[in-house]
MARFILUM-33950 format. One record per residue: z, x negated, y negated of N, C-alpha, C, O, CB in turn; residue number from 1; residue in three letters. Coordinates in pm, whole numbers, padded with zeros to 5 digits. Last residue first. Glycine has a CB too. Example, Ala and Ser with C-alpha at 12.3 -4.5 7.8 and 13.67 -1.06 7.14 Angstrom:
@n.z:00708; n.x:-01285; n.y:00225; ca.z:00714; ca.x:-01367; ca.y:00106; c.z:00787; c.x:-01290; c.y:-00003; o.z:00804; o.x:-01341; o.y:-00114; cb.z:00572; cb.x:-01408; cb.y:00060; num:2; residu:Ser
@n.z:00780; n.x:-01319; n.y:00569; ca.z:00780; ca.x:-01230; ca.y:00450; c.z:00780; c.x:-01320; c.y:00330; o.z:00846; o.x:-01424; o.y:00332; cb.z:00905; cb.x:-01131; cb.y:00447; num:1; residu:Ala
This chain:
@n.z:02634; n.x:08606; n.y:-03404; ca.z:02668; ca.x:08607; ca.y:-03283; c.z:02574; c.x:08518; c.y:-03214; o.z:02585; o.x:08500; o.y:-03092; cb.z:02677; cb.x:08734; cb.y:-03236; num:104; residu:Ala
@n.z:02614; n.x:08399; n.y:-03721; ca.z:02548; ca.x:08485; ca.y:-03651; c.z:02616; c.x:08482; c.y:-03488; o.z:02649; o.x:08372; o.y:-03443; cb.z:02390; cb.x:08446; cb.y:-03668; num:103; residu:Lys
@n.z:02953; n.x:08349; n.y:-03905; ca.z:02868; ca.x:08304; ca.y:-03854; c.z:02751; c.x:08434; c.y:-03758; o.z:02797; o.x:08544; o.y:-03731; cb.z:02946; cb.x:08196; cb.y:-03781; num:102; residu:Leu
@n.z:03024; n.x:08388; n.y:-04243; ca.z:03014; ca.x:08476; ca.y:-04109; c.z:02885; c.x:08426; c.y:-04039; o.z:02767; o.x:08440; o.y:-04073; cb.z:03003; cb.x:08650; cb.y:-04141; num:101; residu:Thr
@n.z:03273; n.x:08233; n.y:-04454; ca.z:03136; ca.x:08233; ca.y:-04410; c.z:03101; c.x:08312; c.y:-04240; o.z:03161; o.x:08277; o.y:-04138; cb.z:03096; cb.x:08063; cb.y:-04415; num:100; residu:Val
@n.z:03387; n.x:08208; n.y:-04772; ca.z:03396; ca.x:08266; ca.y:-04662; c.z:03251; c.x:08273; c.y:-04577; o.z:03143; o.x:08309; o.y:-04624; cb.z:03456; cb.x:08394; cb.y:-04695; num:99; residu:Ile
@n.z:03501; n.x:07994; n.y:-04940; ca.z:03423; ca.x:08023; ca.y:-04945; c.z:03417; c.x:08079; c.y:-04765; o.z:03438; o.x:08010; o.y:-04665; cb.z:03349; cb.x:07926; cb.y:-05021; num:98; residu:Thr
@n.z:03733; n.x:07883; n.y:-05232; ca.z:03699; ca.x:07852; ca.y:-05072; c.z:03603; c.x:07961; c.y:-05083; o.z:03595; o.x:08026; o.y:-05187; cb.z:03831; cb.x:07867; cb.y:-04936; num:97; residu:Ala
@n.z:03763; n.x:07905; n.y:-05500; ca.z:03784; ca.x:07800; ca.y:-05423; c.z:03787; c.x:07794; c.y:-05264; o.z:03838; o.x:07707; o.y:-05195; cb.z:03890; cb.x:07763; cb.y:-05467; num:96; residu:Gly
@n.z:03727; n.x:08171; n.y:-05636; ca.z:03644; ca.x:08064; ca.y:-05552; c.z:03660; c.x:07935; c.y:-05531; o.z:03567; o.x:07856; o.y:-05546; cb.z:03538; cb.x:08054; cb.y:-05589; num:95; residu:Trp
@n.z:03989; n.x:08296; n.y:-05352; ca.z:03928; ca.x:08327; ca.y:-05461; c.z:03784; c.x:08209; c.y:-05480; o.z:03732; o.x:08162; o.y:-05379; cb.z:04050; cb.x:08323; cb.y:-05579; num:94; residu:Asn
@n.z:04231; n.x:08226; n.y:-05149; ca.z:04167; ca.x:08140; ca.y:-05235; c.z:04027; c.x:08147; c.y:-05344; o.z:03973; o.x:08051; o.y:-05399; cb.z:04149; cb.x:08058; cb.y:-05153; num:93; residu:Gly
@n.z:04328; n.x:08504; n.y:-05103; ca.z:04284; ca.x:08387; ca.y:-05012; c.z:04212; c.x:08263; c.y:-05061; o.z:04130; o.x:08211; o.y:-04987; cb.z:04198; cb.x:08439; cb.y:-04918; num:92; residu:Ser
@n.z:04358; n.x:08638; n.y:-05321; ca.z:04433; ca.x:08573; ca.y:-05253; c.z:04443; c.x:08483; c.y:-05148; o.z:04535; o.x:08409; o.y:-05112; cb.z:04475; cb.x:08627; cb.y:-05237; num:91; residu:Phe
@n.z:04081; n.x:08759; n.y:-05356; ca.z:04135; ca.x:08721; ca.y:-05458; c.z:04303; c.x:08624; c.y:-05406; o.z:04342; o.x:08539; o.y:-05486; cb.z:04143; cb.x:08868; cb.y:-05550; num:90; residu:Glu
@n.z:03875; n.x:08633; n.y:-05138; ca.z:03912; ca.x:08715; ca.y:-05182; c.z:04038; c.x:08639; c.y:-05284; o.z:04076; o.x:08522; o.y:-05289; cb.z:03933; cb.x:08813; cb.y:-05075; num:89; residu:Ala
@n.z:03625; n.x:08364; n.y:-05110; ca.z:03759; ca.x:08450; ca.y:-05049; c.z:03798; c.x:08547; c.y:-05165; o.z:03751; o.x:08533; o.y:-05278; cb.z:03906; cb.x:08341; cb.y:-05007; num:88; residu:Gly
@n.z:03257; n.x:08384; n.y:-05179; ca.z:03366; ca.x:08360; ca.y:-05214; c.z:03528; c.x:08427; c.y:-05138; o.z:03530; o.x:08549; o.y:-05118; cb.z:03337; cb.x:08392; cb.y:-05341; num:87; residu:Asn
@n.z:03026; n.x:08422; n.y:-04901; ca.z:03136; ca.x:08471; ca.y:-05012; c.z:03217; c.x:08398; c.y:-05044; o.z:03270; o.x:08330; o.y:-04957; cb.z:03211; cb.x:08570; cb.y:-04988; num:86; residu:Lys
@n.z:02796; n.x:08401; n.y:-04626; ca.z:02912; ca.x:08373; ca.y:-04723; c.z:02906; c.x:08446; c.y:-04834; o.z:02813; o.x:08519; o.y:-04869; cb.z:02922; cb.x:08240; cb.y:-04766; num:85; residu:Tyr
@n.z:02587; n.x:08467; n.y:-04381; ca.z:02612; ca.x:08508; ca.y:-04471; c.z:02754; c.x:08433; c.y:-04535; o.z:02830; o.x:08411; o.y:-04441; cb.z:02604; cb.x:08637; cb.y:-04442; num:84; residu:Lys
@n.z:02520; n.x:08354; n.y:-04103; ca.z:02476; ca.x:08471; ca.y:-04153; c.z:02454; c.x:08525; c.y:-04310; o.z:02360; o.x:08590; o.y:-04357; cb.z:02554; cb.x:08543; cb.y:-04098; num:83; residu:Glu
@n.z:02413; n.x:08056; n.y:-03963; ca.z:02492; ca.x:08120; ca.y:-04115; c.z:02394; c.x:08252; c.y:-04158; o.z:02282; o.x:08265; o.y:-04206; cb.z:02489; cb.x:07980; cb.y:-04275; num:82; residu:Val
@n.z:02273; n.x:07964; n.y:-03804; ca.z:02341; ca.x:07989; ca.y:-03728; c.z:02442; c.x:08107; c.y:-03868; o.z:02514; o.x:08205; o.y:-03848; cb.z:02397; cb.x:07840; cb.y:-03640; num:81; residu:Phe
@n.z:02127; n.x:07751; n.y:-03964; ca.z:02048; ca.x:07838; ca.y:-03959; c.z:02128; c.x:07953; c.y:-03841; o.z:02051; o.x:08032; o.y:-03786; cb.z:01903; cb.x:07768; cb.y:-03927; num:80; residu:Glu
@n.z:02148; n.x:07598; n.y:-04274; ca.z:02277; ca.x:07631; ca.y:-04128; c.z:02205; c.x:07701; c.y:-04035; o.z:02312; o.x:07750; o.y:-03999; cb.z:02432; cb.x:07743; cb.y:-04161; num:79; residu:Thr
@n.z:02160; n.x:07577; n.y:-04568; ca.z:02038; ca.x:07527; ca.y:-04448; c.z:02083; c.x:07572; c.y:-04223; o.z:02041; o.x:07564; o.y:-04108; cb.z:02041; cb.x:07283; cb.y:-04482; num:78; residu:Lys
@n.z:02360; n.x:07720; n.y:-04650; ca.z:02204; ca.x:07755; ca.y:-04675; c.z:02108; c.x:07704; c.y:-04583; o.z:02009; o.x:07759; o.y:-04534; cb.z:02157; cb.x:07705; cb.y:-04805; num:77; residu:Asp
@n.z:02563; n.x:07530; n.y:-04592; ca.z:02530; ca.x:07676; ca.y:-04533; c.z:02437; c.x:07748; c.y:-04585; o.z:02441; o.x:07867; o.y:-04552; cb.z:02630; cb.x:07761; cb.y:-04537; num:76; residu:Leu
@n.z:02495; n.x:07318; n.y:-04766; ca.z:02477; ca.x:07291; ca.y:-04599; c.z:02464; c.x:07448; c.y:-04562; o.z:02362; o.x:07488; o.y:-04507; cb.z:02632; cb.x:07198; cb.y:-04506; num:75; residu:Val
@n.z:02509; n.x:07416; n.y:-05029; ca.z:02385; ca.x:07367; ca.y:-05013; c.z:02363; c.x:07349; c.y:-04817; o.z:02258; o.x:07362; o.y:-04754; cb.z:02380; cb.x:07210; cb.y:-05118; num:74; residu:Ser
@n.z:02785; n.x:07494; n.y:-04976; ca.z:02689; ca.x:07600; ca.y:-04990; c.z:02556; c.x:07532; c.y:-04962; o.z:02486; o.x:07583; o.y:-04874; cb.z:02695; cb.x:07670; cb.y:-05135; num:73; residu:Arg
@n.z:02883; n.x:07231; n.y:-05022; ca.z:02941; ca.x:07337; ca.y:-04899; c.z:02818; c.x:07440; c.y:-04876; o.z:02765; o.x:07458; o.y:-04766; cb.z:03099; cb.x:07439; cb.y:-04953; num:72; residu:Val
@n.z:02789; n.x:07165; n.y:-05273; ca.z:02798; ca.x:07082; ca.y:-05162; c.z:02777; c.x:07155; c.y:-05048; o.z:02674; o.x:07150; o.y:-04980; cb.z:02918; cb.x:07015; cb.y:-05154; num:71; residu:Ile
@n.z:02949; n.x:07372; n.y:-05429; ca.z:02781; ca.x:07335; ca.y:-05403; c.z:02730; c.x:07260; c.y:-05291; o.z:02633; o.x:07297; o.y:-05223; cb.z:02726; cb.x:07251; cb.y:-05512; num:70; residu:Glu
@n.z:03204; n.x:07302; n.y:-05421; ca.z:03144; ca.x:07443; ca.y:-05376; c.z:02968; c.x:07411; c.y:-05350; o.z:02897; o.x:07435; o.y:-05252; cb.z:03175; cb.x:07578; cb.y:-05520; num:69; residu:Arg
@n.z:03240; n.x:07024; n.y:-05526; ca.z:03214; ca.x:07052; ca.y:-05352; c.z:03185; c.x:07149; c.y:-05303; o.z:03146; o.x:07156; o.y:-05186; cb.z:03305; cb.x:07038; cb.y:-05269; num:68; residu:Gln
@n.z:03137; n.x:07060; n.y:-05774; ca.z:03083; ca.x:07014; ca.y:-05693; c.z:03087; c.x:07031; c.y:-05559; o.z:02992; o.x:07048; o.y:-05482; cb.z:03094; cb.x:06934; cb.y:-05716; num:67; residu:Val
@n.z:03319; n.x:07255; n.y:-05894; ca.z:03213; ca.x:07337; ca.y:-05860; c.z:03110; c.x:07253; c.y:-05762; o.z:03026; o.x:07308; o.y:-05690; cb.z:03145; cb.x:07390; cb.y:-05994; num:66; residu:Gly
@n.z:03516; n.x:07135; n.y:-06053; ca.z:03372; ca.x:07219; ca.y:-06140; c.z:03291; c.x:07236; c.y:-06047; o.z:03173; o.x:07239; o.y:-06083; cb.z:03280; cb.x:07138; cb.y:-06265; num:65; residu:Ile
@n.z:03778; n.x:07288; n.y:-05903; ca.z:03757; ca.x:07208; ca.y:-05952; c.z:03619; c.x:07243; c.y:-06088; o.z:03618; o.x:07329; o.y:-06176; cb.z:03747; cb.x:07121; cb.y:-05838; num:64; residu:Gly
@n.z:03876; n.x:07460; n.y:-05637; ca.z:03803; ca.x:07491; ca.y:-05758; c.z:03740; c.x:07430; c.y:-05856; o.z:03649; o.x:07491; o.y:-05911; cb.z:03855; cb.x:07539; cb.y:-05811; num:63; residu:Lys
@n.z:03815; n.x:07402; n.y:-05278; ca.z:03889; ca.x:07388; ca.y:-05436; c.z:03787; c.x:07421; c.y:-05572; o.z:03667; o.x:07407; o.y:-05591; cb.z:03946; cb.x:07209; cb.y:-05458; num:62; residu:Gly
@n.z:03742; n.x:07413; n.y:-05063; ca.z:03673; ca.x:07337; ca.y:-05135; c.z:03711; c.x:07266; c.y:-05257; o.z:03681; o.x:07161; o.y:-05314; cb.z:03590; cb.x:07396; cb.y:-05155; num:61; residu:His
@n.z:03784; n.x:07538; n.y:-04756; ca.z:03845; ca.x:07580; ca.y:-04858; c.z:03820; c.x:07405; c.y:-04911; o.z:03853; o.x:07305; o.y:-04848; cb.z:04010; cb.x:07665; cb.y:-04833; num:60; residu:Ile
@n.z:03599; n.x:07779; n.y:-04560; ca.z:03597; ca.x:07668; ca.y:-04601; c.z:03667; c.x:07685; c.y:-04723; o.z:03651; o.x:07783; o.y:-04797; cb.z:03475; cb.x:07614; cb.y:-04603; num:59; residu:Ile
@n.z:03688; n.x:07994; n.y:-04281; ca.z:03669; ca.x:08001; ca.y:-04410; c.z:03708; c.x:07861; c.y:-04437; o.z:03804; o.x:07807; o.y:-04382; cb.z:03743; cb.x:08113; cb.y:-04481; num:58; residu:Lys
@n.z:03459; n.x:08197; n.y:-04050; ca.z:03529; ca.x:08107; ca.y:-04071; c.z:03560; c.x:08063; c.y:-04266; o.z:03481; o.x:08091; o.y:-04357; cb.z:03455; cb.x:08004; cb.y:-03974; num:57; residu:Val
@n.z:03419; n.x:08456; n.y:-03780; ca.z:03431; ca.x:08412; ca.y:-03942; c.z:03527; c.x:08274; c.y:-03971; o.z:03639; o.x:08254; o.y:-03924; cb.z:03508; cb.x:08551; cb.y:-04033; num:56; residu:Ile
@n.z:03375; n.x:08438; n.y:-03560; ca.z:03231; ca.x:08488; ca.y:-03626; c.z:03261; c.x:08448; c.y:-03764; o.z:03178; o.x:08415; o.y:-03849; cb.z:03189; cb.x:08666; cb.y:-03615; num:55; residu:Arg
@n.z:03375; n.x:08114; n.y:-03320; ca.z:03434; ca.x:08191; ca.y:-03385; c.z:03311; c.x:08247; c.y:-03491; o.z:03207; o.x:08187; o.y:-03520; cb.z:03560; cb.x:08121; cb.y:-03440; num:54; residu:Phe
@n.z:03339; n.x:08020; n.y:-03085; ca.z:03259; ca.x:08142; ca.y:-03057; c.z:03320; c.x:08232; c.y:-03200; o.z:03322; o.x:08355; o.y:-03210; cb.z:03298; cb.x:08219; cb.y:-02877; num:53; residu:Asn
@n.z:03295; n.x:07741; n.y:-03036; ca.z:03449; ca.x:07828; ca.y:-02990; c.z:03456; c.x:07946; c.y:-03048; o.z:03568; o.x:07993; o.y:-03071; cb.z:03594; cb.x:07760; cb.y:-03036; num:52; residu:Lys
@n.z:03078; n.x:07656; n.y:-03154; ca.z:03079; ca.x:07649; ca.y:-02972; c.z:03272; c.x:07713; c.y:-02975; o.z:03344; o.x:07703; o.y:-02876; cb.z:03043; cb.x:07404; cb.y:-02876; num:51; residu:Lys
@n.z:03108; n.x:07715; n.y:-03425; ca.z:03005; ca.x:07803; ca.y:-03359; c.z:03032; c.x:07788; c.y:-03161; o.z:03014; o.x:07873; o.y:-03074; cb.z:02825; cb.x:07732; cb.y:-03422; num:50; residu:Arg
@n.z:03324; n.x:07520; n.y:-03507; ca.z:03348; ca.x:07650; ca.y:-03480; c.z:03232; c.x:07704; c.y:-03417; o.z:03273; o.x:07762; o.y:-03317; cb.z:03386; cb.x:07720; cb.y:-03595; num:49; residu:Ala
@n.z:03069; n.x:07305; n.y:-03455; ca.z:03258; ca.x:07321; ca.y:-03324; c.z:03291; c.x:07478; c.y:-03363; o.z:03289; o.x:07561; o.y:-03273; cb.z:03472; cb.x:07177; cb.y:-03399; num:48; residu:Glu
@n.z:02902; n.x:07373; n.y:-03641; ca.z:02869; ca.x:07326; ca.y:-03508; c.z:03017; c.x:07348; c.y:-03394; o.z:03035; o.x:07400; o.y:-03283; cb.z:02818; cb.x:07152; cb.y:-03531; num:47; residu:Glu
@n.z:03099; n.x:07336; n.y:-03866; ca.z:02998; ca.x:07450; ca.y:-03882; c.z:02987; c.x:07465; c.y:-03699; o.z:03051; o.x:07550; o.y:-03637; cb.z:02825; cb.x:07400; cb.y:-03988; num:46; residu:Leu
@n.z:03229; n.x:07084; n.y:-03867; ca.z:03274; ca.x:07172; ca.y:-03875; c.z:03206; c.x:07300; c.y:-03807; o.z:03253; o.x:07355; o.y:-03707; cb.z:03295; cb.x:07168; cb.y:-03985; num:45; residu:Tyr
@n.z:02958; n.x:06940; n.y:-03898; ca.z:02995; ca.x:06912; ca.y:-03820; c.z:03119; c.x:07015; c.y:-03730; o.z:03126; o.x:07033; o.y:-03608; cb.z:03010; cb.x:06802; cb.y:-03866; num:44; residu:Ser
@n.z:02927; n.x:06998; n.y:-04186; ca.z:02816; ca.x:07009; ca.y:-04104; c.z:02888; c.x:07004; c.y:-03900; o.z:02845; o.x:07073; o.y:-03807; cb.z:02699; cb.x:06850; cb.y:-04166; num:43; residu:Glu
@n.z:03113; n.x:06905; n.y:-04306; ca.z:03122; ca.x:07072; ca.y:-04258; c.z:03012; c.x:07099; c.y:-04190; o.z:02992; o.x:07208; o.y:-04137; cb.z:03129; cb.x:07186; cb.y:-04377; num:42; residu:Val
@n.z:03089; n.x:06613; n.y:-04265; ca.z:03251; ca.x:06711; ca.y:-04199; c.z:03190; c.x:06902; c.y:-04187; o.z:03212; o.x:06987; o.y:-04101; cb.z:03443; cb.x:06699; cb.y:-04384; num:41; residu:Val
@n.z:02885; n.x:06597; n.y:-04422; ca.z:02871; ca.x:06584; ca.y:-04287; c.z:03027; c.x:06650; c.y:-04210; o.z:03039; o.x:06723; o.y:-04112; cb.z:02836; cb.x:06411; cb.y:-04258; num:40; residu:Ser
@n.z:02985; n.x:06669; n.y:-04673; ca.z:02856; ca.x:06734; ca.y:-04604; c.z:02812; c.x:06688; c.y:-04447; o.z:02725; o.x:06739; o.y:-04376; cb.z:02730; cb.x:06694; cb.y:-04701; num:39; residu:Arg
@n.z:03211; n.x:06530; n.y:-04689; ca.z:03215; ca.x:06654; ca.y:-04737; c.z:03084; c.x:06691; c.y:-04647; o.z:03105; o.x:06748; o.y:-04540; cb.z:03213; cb.x:06670; cb.y:-04911; num:38; residu:Val
@n.z:03185; n.x:06247; n.y:-04764; ca.z:03190; ca.x:06272; ca.y:-04623; c.z:03204; c.x:06421; c.y:-04648; o.z:03226; o.x:06436; o.y:-04527; cb.z:03313; cb.x:06192; cb.y:-04531; num:37; residu:Asp
@n.z:03239; n.x:06217; n.y:-05017; ca.z:03140; ca.x:06131; ca.y:-05012; c.z:03116; c.x:06215; c.y:-04849; o.z:02997; o.x:06240; o.y:-04830; cb.z:03182; cb.x:05944; cb.y:-05037; num:36; residu:Ser
@n.z:03501; n.x:06312; n.y:-05084; ca.z:03375; ca.x:06375; ca.y:-05123; c.z:03265; c.x:06318; c.y:-05100; o.z:03171; o.x:06363; o.y:-05165; cb.z:03367; cb.x:06401; cb.y:-05240; num:35; residu:Pro
@n.z:03692; n.x:06257; n.y:-04796; ca.z:03662; ca.x:06147; ca.y:-04918; c.z:03512; c.x:06247; c.y:-04932; o.z:03430; o.x:06262; o.y:-04840; cb.z:03647; cb.x:05927; cb.y:-04866; num:34; residu:Ala
@n.z:04009; n.x:06515; n.y:-04738; ca.z:03848; ca.x:06426; ca.y:-04698; c.z:03765; c.x:06398; c.y:-04826; o.z:03759; o.x:06468; o.y:-04927; cb.z:03727; cb.x:06531; cb.y:-04591; num:33; residu:Phe
@n.z:04130; n.x:06684; n.y:-04786; ca.z:04186; ca.x:06574; ca.y:-04702; c.z:04042; c.x:06467; c.y:-04669; o.z:04009; o.x:06377; o.y:-04592; cb.z:04265; cb.x:06650; cb.y:-04544; num:32; residu:Ser
@n.z:04006; n.x:06927; n.y:-04885; ca.z:04104; ca.x:06822; ca.y:-04991; c.z:04105; c.x:06682; c.y:-04934; o.z:04089; o.x:06581; o.y:-05002; cb.z:04280; cb.x:06872; cb.y:-05003; num:31; residu:His
@n.z:03894; n.x:07102; n.y:-04739; ca.z:03815; ca.x:06996; ca.y:-04749; c.z:03876; c.x:06888; c.y:-04848; o.z:03816; o.x:06787; o.y:-04886; cb.z:03682; cb.x:07043; cb.y:-04789; num:30; residu:Leu
@n.z:04028; n.x:07270; n.y:-04454; ca.z:04045; ca.x:07237; ca.y:-04577; c.z:03981; c.x:07099; c.y:-04639; o.z:04017; o.x:06992; o.y:-04590; cb.z:04175; cb.x:07241; cb.y:-04588; num:29; residu:Asp
@n.z:03882; n.x:07526; n.y:-04290; ca.z:03926; ca.x:07394; ca.y:-04276; c.z:03914; c.x:07370; c.y:-04413; o.z:03828; o.x:07420; o.y:-04487; cb.z:03849; cb.x:07299; cb.y:-04178; num:28; residu:Ile
@n.z:03994; n.x:07808; n.y:-04021; ca.z:04002; ca.x:07720; ca.y:-04109; c.z:04001; c.x:07582; c.y:-04165; o.z:04086; o.x:07504; o.y:-04122; cb.z:04048; cb.x:07742; cb.y:-04122; num:27; residu:Thr
@n.z:03969; n.x:07849; n.y:-03765; ca.z:03933; ca.x:07903; ca.y:-03850; c.z:03879; c.x:07849; c.y:-03977; o.z:03764; o.x:07846; o.y:-04022; cb.z:04010; cb.x:07962; cb.y:-03858; num:26; residu:Asp
@n.z:03986; n.x:07530; n.y:-03596; ca.z:04060; ca.x:07645; ca.y:-03633; c.z:03971; c.x:07745; c.y:-03728; o.z:03875; o.x:07681; o.y:-03770; cb.z:04190; cb.x:07596; cb.y:-03706; num:25; residu:Thr
@n.z:04048; n.x:07214; n.y:-03424; ca.z:03910; ca.x:07285; ca.y:-03533; c.z:04008; c.x:07446; c.y:-03503; o.z:04082; o.x:07464; o.y:-03406; cb.z:03663; cb.x:07276; cb.y:-03440; num:24; residu:Ile
@n.z:04222; n.x:06936; n.y:-03521; ca.z:04232; ca.x:07045; ca.y:-03442; c.z:04127; c.x:07151; c.y:-03532; o.z:04121; o.x:07168; o.y:-03654; cb.z:04402; cb.x:07093; cb.y:-03421; num:23; residu:Glu
@n.z:04125; n.x:06653; n.y:-03518; ca.z:04155; ca.x:06745; ca.y:-03598; c.z:04149; c.x:06834; c.y:-03492; o.z:04085; o.x:06817; o.y:-03389; cb.z:04076; cb.x:06766; cb.y:-03721; num:22; residu:Ile
@n.z:04191; n.x:06300; n.y:-03419; ca.z:04102; ca.x:06387; ca.y:-03436; c.z:04180; c.x:06502; c.y:-03506; o.z:04289; o.x:06474; o.y:-03555; cb.z:04033; cb.x:06418; cb.y:-03308; num:21; residu:Glu
@n.z:04101; n.x:05965; n.y:-03537; ca.z:04184; ca.x:06067; ca.y:-03519; c.z:04101; c.x:06184; c.y:-03519; o.z:03992; o.x:06198; o.y:-03575; cb.z:04289; cb.x:06070; cb.y:-03615; num:20; residu:Phe
@n.z:03992; n.x:05655; n.y:-03564; ca.z:03978; ca.x:05765; ca.y:-03529; c.z:04089; c.x:05884; c.y:-03517; o.z:04185; o.x:05838; o.y:-03456; cb.z:03927; cb.x:05739; cb.y:-03436; num:19; residu:Pro
@n.z:04186; n.x:05382; n.y:-03704; ca.z:04171; ca.x:05428; ca.y:-03604; c.z:04126; c.x:05580; c.y:-03607; o.z:04215; o.x:05653; o.y:-03651; cb.z:04275; cb.x:05397; cb.y:-03545; num:18; residu:Glu
@n.z:04330; n.x:05248; n.y:-03897; ca.z:04229; ca.x:05264; ca.y:-03906; c.z:04128; c.x:05302; c.y:-03771; o.z:04017; o.x:05254; o.y:-03750; cb.z:04211; cb.x:05168; cb.y:-03972; num:17; residu:Gly
@n.z:04665; n.x:05259; n.y:-03918; ca.z:04561; ca.x:05140; ca.y:-03839; c.z:04390; c.x:05180; c.y:-03900; o.z:04347; o.x:05083; o.y:-03962; cb.z:04571; cb.x:05167; cb.y:-03620; num:16; residu:Asn
@n.z:04673; n.x:05470; n.y:-04109; ca.z:04784; ca.x:05386; ca.y:-04113; c.z:04726; c.x:05252; c.y:-04015; o.z:04753; o.x:05140; o.y:-04059; cb.z:04929; cb.x:05472; cb.y:-04052; num:15; residu:Glu
@n.z:04532; n.x:05647; n.y:-04143; ca.z:04514; ca.x:05543; ca.y:-04241; c.z:04608; c.x:05434; c.y:-04206; o.z:04616; o.x:05326; o.y:-04265; cb.z:04537; cb.x:05593; cb.y:-04382; num:14; residu:Pro
@n.z:04283; n.x:05683; n.y:-03915; ca.z:04400; ca.x:05698; ca.y:-03964; c.z:04461; c.x:05608; c.y:-04032; o.z:04456; o.x:05491; o.y:-03996; cb.z:04465; cb.x:05726; cb.y:-03889; num:13; residu:Asp
@n.z:03972; n.x:05859; n.y:-03997; ca.z:04047; ca.x:05731; ca.y:-03975; c.z:04167; c.x:05768; c.y:-03981; o.z:04192; o.x:05873; o.y:-04041; cb.z:04024; cb.x:05620; cb.y:-04067; num:12; residu:Phe
@n.z:03707; n.x:06042; n.y:-03923; ca.z:03814; ca.x:06046; ca.y:-04002; c.z:03870; c.x:05941; c.y:-03918; o.z:03837; o.x:05922; o.y:-03801; cb.z:03892; cb.x:06183; cb.y:-04025; num:11; residu:Asn
@n.z:03435; n.x:06037; n.y:-03772; ca.z:03446; ca.x:05973; ca.y:-03916; c.z:03554; c.x:05977; c.y:-04014; o.z:03545; o.x:05944; o.y:-04133; cb.z:03354; cb.x:06018; cb.y:-03986; num:10; residu:Asp
@n.z:03455; n.x:06147; n.y:-03587; ca.z:03423; ca.x:05980; ca.y:-03567; c.z:03481; c.x:05965; c.y:-03724; o.z:03563; o.x:05883; o.y:-03766; cb.z:03217; cb.x:05916; cb.y:-03531; num:9; residu:Asp
@n.z:03677; n.x:06439; n.y:-03547; ca.z:03526; ca.x:06384; ca.y:-03593; c.z:03544; c.x:06263; c.y:-03622; o.z:03647; o.x:06240; o.y:-03685; cb.z:03454; cb.x:06449; cb.y:-03716; num:8; residu:Phe
@n.z:03742; n.x:06585; n.y:-03219; ca.z:03759; ca.x:06533; ca.y:-03361; c.z:03631; c.x:06542; c.y:-03399; o.z:03529; o.x:06596; o.y:-03355; cb.z:03819; cb.x:06388; cb.y:-03384; num:7; residu:Gly
@n.z:03695; n.x:06812; n.y:-03009; ca.z:03844; ca.x:06818; ca.y:-03110; c.z:03834; c.x:06725; c.y:-03224; o.z:03897; o.x:06753; o.y:-03326; cb.z:03993; cb.x:06768; cb.y:-03026; num:6; residu:Ala
@n.z:03462; n.x:06772; n.y:-02892; ca.z:03476; ca.x:06902; ca.y:-02906; c.z:03619; c.x:06931; c.y:-03018; o.z:03642; o.x:07032; o.y:-03085; cb.z:03488; cb.x:06963; cb.y:-02747; num:5; residu:Ala
@n.z:03408; n.x:06456; n.y:-02990; ca.z:03424; ca.x:06532; ca.y:-02935; c.z:03428; c.x:06676; c.y:-02995; o.z:03405; o.x:06702; o.y:-03113; cb.z:03503; cb.x:06490; cb.y:-02883; num:4; residu:Asp
@n.z:03269; n.x:06323; n.y:-03244; ca.z:03318; ca.x:06207; ca.y:-03088; c.z:03332; c.x:06313; c.y:-02967; o.z:03285; o.x:06283; o.y:-02858; cb.z:03517; cb.x:06105; cb.y:-03105; num:3; residu:Asn
@n.z:03033; n.x:06387; n.y:-03451; ca.z:03145; ca.x:06445; ca.y:-03388; c.z:03151; c.x:06335; c.y:-03277; o.z:03055; o.x:06272; o.y:-03233; cb.z:03128; cb.x:06609; cb.y:-03337; num:2; residu:Met
@n.z:02959; n.x:06293; n.y:-03782; ca.z:02939; ca.x:06258; ca.y:-03641; c.z:03019; c.x:06304; c.y:-03569; o.z:03129; o.x:06266; o.y:-03610; cb.z:02936; cb.x:06140; cb.y:-03612; num:1; residu:Met
């Protein structure tokens, strides 16, 4: 759940337990989020990326055994404004990242 265009309600400063803001860019690295938050973080990130008129974004989920990748791609499959997605290029995360094209 979003608190404004610049941050997520679900993120907390580990020092004091207060929400903090995340700058929305064309790339998000999910390594800093708890696995249980990935689905809502990706949903919120995509909404904010669309508001900023990003056409292409990169979601870094890591290689691992593919659980995070499958969560990310299940969100992408259900998001009406996602045009297509693919693995990152060899030097851009390869299968540890997903490149997403948003509909104009």
